[in-house]
C-alpha positions in Angstrom: -96.8 105.7 62.1 -96.4 109.0 60.1 -95.6 108.9 56.2 -92.0 109.4 55.5 -91.0 113.4 53.9 -91.3 113.4 50.2 -87.1 113.9 49.4 -86.5 115.0 46.0 -83.6 112.7 44.4 -82.1 115.1 42.2 -81.5 117.6 45.9 -80.2 113.4 47.0 -77.4 112.7 44.4 -76.2 115.2 44.5 -76.7 115.3 48.8 -74.7 112.4 48.4 -72.1 114.2 45.4 -71.2 117.0 48.0 -70.7 113.9 50.7 -68.4 112.3 48.1 -66.3 115.4 47.3 -66.2 116.8 50.9 -64.4 113.6 51.5 -62.5 113.0 49.1 -60.9 116.6 49.3 -61.4 117.3 53.3 -57.4 117.4 53.8 -54.5 116.9 52.5 -55.2 112.5 52.5 -58.2 111.3 51.0 -60.7 110.1 53.9 -61.6 106.9 53.4 -65.3 106.1 52.5 -66.9 104.4 54.8 -69.1 100.3 53.8 -72.3 102.0 54.2 -71.4 105.3 51.9 -69.8 103.5 49.2 -73.7 101.2 48.8 -75.6 104.4 49.1 -72.8 105.8 46.2 -73.4 102.7 43.8 -77.3 102.6 44.1 -77.1 106.8 43.7 -74.4 105.7 40.9 -77.5 102.6 39.3 -80.1 105.5 40.1 -78.8 108.1 38.1 -77.8 105.8 35.4 -80.7 104.5 34.7 -82.1 108.1 34.6 -80.4 108.4 32.4 -81.2 106.4 30.4 -84.8 107.3 30.3 -84.5 111.1 30.1 -82.3 110.1 26.3 -85.4 107.5 25.0 -87.9 110.4 26.1 -86.0 112.8 24.3 -86.2 110.6 21.0 -89.9 108.8 22.1 -89.0 105.9 23.2 -89.1 105.7 26.1 -89.9 101.2 26.7 -91.9 100.3 29.7 -88.3 97.9 31.2 -86.7 101.5 30.7 -89.2 103.7 32.9 -89.7 100.6 35.1 -86.0 100.4 35.5 -86.1 104.3 36.6 -88.7 103.8 39.5 -86.7 100.8 41.1 -83.7 101.8 40.9 -85.2 106.0 41.9 -86.6 103.6 44.5 -84.0 102.1 46.2 -81.3 104.2 46.0 -83.8 106.9 47.9 -84.4 104.2 50.8 -80.9 103.2 51.6 -80.7 107.5 51.1 -83.0 108.2 53.6 -82.0 105.1 56.8 -78.4 106.5 55.7 -78.8 110.2 57.0 -81.1 108.8 60.0 -78.8 106.7 61.4 -76.0 109.9 60.9 
């Protein structure tokens, strides 16, 4: 079994935000978001929040192990969901 290709997390976040914007502005009436997309968006937002917290702590040289672990865990959950979502389409 081939290993999945590495996905750039920042690009994946941008892809989800672009898709969200397209869905919300594509018609006079915004399209309803699917349950799958809403779940992906929530995981993306959790990753962005954890990354922002970690980045702010890094800037102050006060990054804790818990913050780093939260960032890694939410990144993995988001990228796994991103891969599954886009492979299904």
